[in-house]
C-alpha positions as CSV (number, residue, x, y, z in Angstrom):
1,X,-3.8,62.0,-67.5
2,X,0.0,62.6,-67.4
3,X,2.3,61.6,-70.5
4,X,4.8,59.4,-69.1
5,X,8.1,58.6,-71.4
6,X,10.5,56.1,-70.5
7,X,13.9,56.3,-72.6
8,X,14.4,52.3,-72.4
9,X,18.0,53.0,-73.6
10,X,18.7,54.6,-70.4
11,X,16.8,52.8,-67.9
12,X,18.7,49.8,-66.5
13,X,15.9,47.1,-67.0
14,X,17.6,45.1,-70.0
15,X,15.9,42.2,-70.7
16,X,13.9,41.4,-67.7
17,X,16.8,42.1,-65.6
18,X,18.6,45.0,-63.8
19,X,21.8,45.9,-65.3
20,X,22.7,49.0,-63.2
21,X,25.4,48.7,-60.9
22,X,24.2,51.3,-58.7
23,X,21.0,48.9,-57.5
24,X,23.0,45.4,-56.9
25,X,21.1,44.0,-59.7
26,X,17.4,44.6,-57.8
27,X,16.4,48.1,-59.1
28,X,12.5,48.2,-58.1
29,X,12.8,51.9,-56.9
30,X,10.3,53.7,-59.8
31,X,8.0,50.5,-58.9
32,X,8.3,50.8,-55.2
33,X,8.2,54.6,-54.9
34,X,4.9,55.4,-57.1
35,X,2.1,55.8,-54.8
36,X,-0.6,55.3,-57.0
37,X,0.8,51.8,-58.0
38,X,1.1,53.0,-61.8
39,X,4.4,51.3,-62.4
40,X,5.1,47.7,-63.1
41,X,7.5,45.1,-64.8
42,X,6.2,43.7,-67.6
43,X,7.4,41.3,-70.1
44,X,10.8,42.6,-69.1
45,X,9.9,46.4,-69.5
46,X,9.1,49.2,-67.1
47,X,5.7,50.0,-68.1
48,X,3.4,53.0,-66.8
49,X,-0.5,52.8,-66.5
50,X,-1.1,56.3,-67.3
51,X,-4.8,56.3,-66.2
52,X,-3.6,55.5,-62.4
53,X,-0.6,58.0,-62.9
54,X,-1.0,61.3,-60.3
55,X,1.8,62.9,-61.6
56,X,3.7,63.3,-58.3
57,X,6.9,62.8,-60.0
58,X,8.4,60.1,-57.2
59,X,9.8,58.1,-60.3
60,X,11.3,60.7,-62.1
61,X,13.3,62.0,-58.4
62,X,14.3,57.9,-57.4
63,X,15.4,56.8,-61.4
64,X,19.4,57.4,-61.1
65,X,19.6,56.7,-64.6
66,X,17.3,59.6,-65.7
67,X,15.3,57.4,-67.8
68,X,11.9,58.7,-66.9
69,X,10.3,61.7,-67.7
70,X,6.4,63.4,-67.2
71,X,5.5,65.6,-69.8
């Protein structure tokens, strides 16, 4: 199991809507890129099911806001 940290202050998803200019308001990059299906949107926030996470780092590399870290 991997420890995934999401910095919600940096994440472009705010109140269930993307506030980032880089993705035209449609940021699902970390969700779409996750090969294990470990990342989802729940109640307006990005969440990670750490039991599913394989630690590949794809979510980290695609996040243009440096909001996701694997420890």
